[in-house]
C-alpha positions as CSV (number, residue, x, y, z in Angstrom):
1,M,-60.1,-15.2,103.6
2,D,-61.2,-18.7,103.1
3,G,-64.7,-18.9,102.6
4,K,-66.0,-15.7,103.9
5,K,-66.5,-13.2,101.1
6,I,-68.7,-10.1,101.1
7,T,-71.6,-9.8,98.7
8,P,-73.0,-6.9,96.5
9,Q,-76.2,-7.3,98.4
10,E,-74.5,-6.8,101.9
11,L,-72.7,-3.9,100.5
12,K,-75.7,-2.2,99.1
13,A,-77.3,-2.7,102.6
14,V,-74.3,-1.1,104.4
15,W,-74.0,1.8,101.9
16,A,-77.8,2.7,101.8
17,K,-77.3,5.5,104.5
18,D,-74.3,6.9,102.9
19,L,-75.7,6.8,99.5
20,D,-78.8,8.9,100.8
21,Q,-76.4,11.4,102.3
22,L,-74.6,11.6,99.1
23,A,-77.6,12.2,97.1
24,E,-78.7,14.9,99.7
25,K,-75.4,16.8,99.4
26,V,-75.3,16.7,95.7
27,A,-79.0,17.9,95.4
28,D,-78.2,20.6,97.9
29,A,-75.2,21.7,96.0
30,I,-77.0,21.8,92.6
31,N,-80.1,23.5,94.0
32,N,-78.0,26.3,95.9
33,A,-76.0,27.2,92.9
34,K,-76.6,30.5,91.1
35,L,-78.5,30.2,87.8
36,G,-75.9,30.3,85.0
37,N,-73.2,29.1,87.5
38,I,-74.6,25.7,88.3
39,I,-71.3,23.9,87.4
40,N,-68.9,26.4,88.9
41,D,-70.8,26.6,92.1
42,S,-71.7,23.0,92.6
43,E,-68.7,21.2,91.3
44,E,-66.5,21.4,94.2
45,P,-69.1,20.5,96.8
46,V,-70.1,17.5,94.8
47,R,-66.5,16.4,94.3
48,D,-66.1,16.6,98.0
49,A,-69.2,14.6,98.7
50,N,-68.2,12.0,96.3
51,A,-64.8,11.8,97.8
52,E,-66.3,11.3,101.3
53,F,-68.7,8.7,100.0
54,R,-65.8,6.9,98.2
55,Q,-63.7,6.6,101.5
56,R,-66.9,5.5,103.5
57,T,-68.0,2.9,101.3
58,Y,-64.5,1.4,101.0
59,Q,-64.0,1.5,104.7
60,A,-67.5,0.0,105.1
61,G,-66.5,-2.9,102.8
62,I,-63.4,-3.6,104.7
63,D,-65.1,-3.5,108.0
64,L,-67.8,-6.0,106.7
65,L,-65.2,-8.4,105.5
66,Q,-63.2,-8.1,108.9
67,T,-66.5,-8.7,110.8
68,K,-67.2,-11.9,108.7
69,Q,-63.6,-13.2,109.1
70,V,-63.8,-12.6,113.0
71,Q,-67.1,-14.3,113.3
72,E,-65.7,-17.2,111.3
73,A,-62.5,-17.5,113.4
74,F,-64.4,-17.4,116.8
75,S,-67.4,-19.4,115.9
76,P,-67.4,-22.8,117.4
77,S,-68.0,-25.7,115.3
78,K,-70.8,-28.3,116.1
79,D,-68.3,-31.0,116.9
80,S,-66.1,-28.9,119.2
81,A,-69.1,-27.6,121.2
82,N,-70.4,-31.1,122.0
83,S,-67.0,-32.4,123.0
84,E,-66.5,-29.5,125.4
85,V,-69.9,-30.0,127.0
86,E,-69.3,-33.8,127.5
87,E,-65.9,-33.0,129.3
């Protein structure tokens, strides 16, 4: 993990779709709860949605980091590209 690190901006871009899905699930759980039982009816679906979001966001961060490391490991440098062409 020399010079390749992920940034908050990159994570936000990757997480955008998952965040939208989380918001939809939370809104649905709250909106579908019975009046007077909003917490009881929505707590478990919201907790499940957050658990899924947590797992997806962590996995997306790891995938992003691995992608950056692979690109760095296999990207030819300027000097090596020129010497290969000359040979």
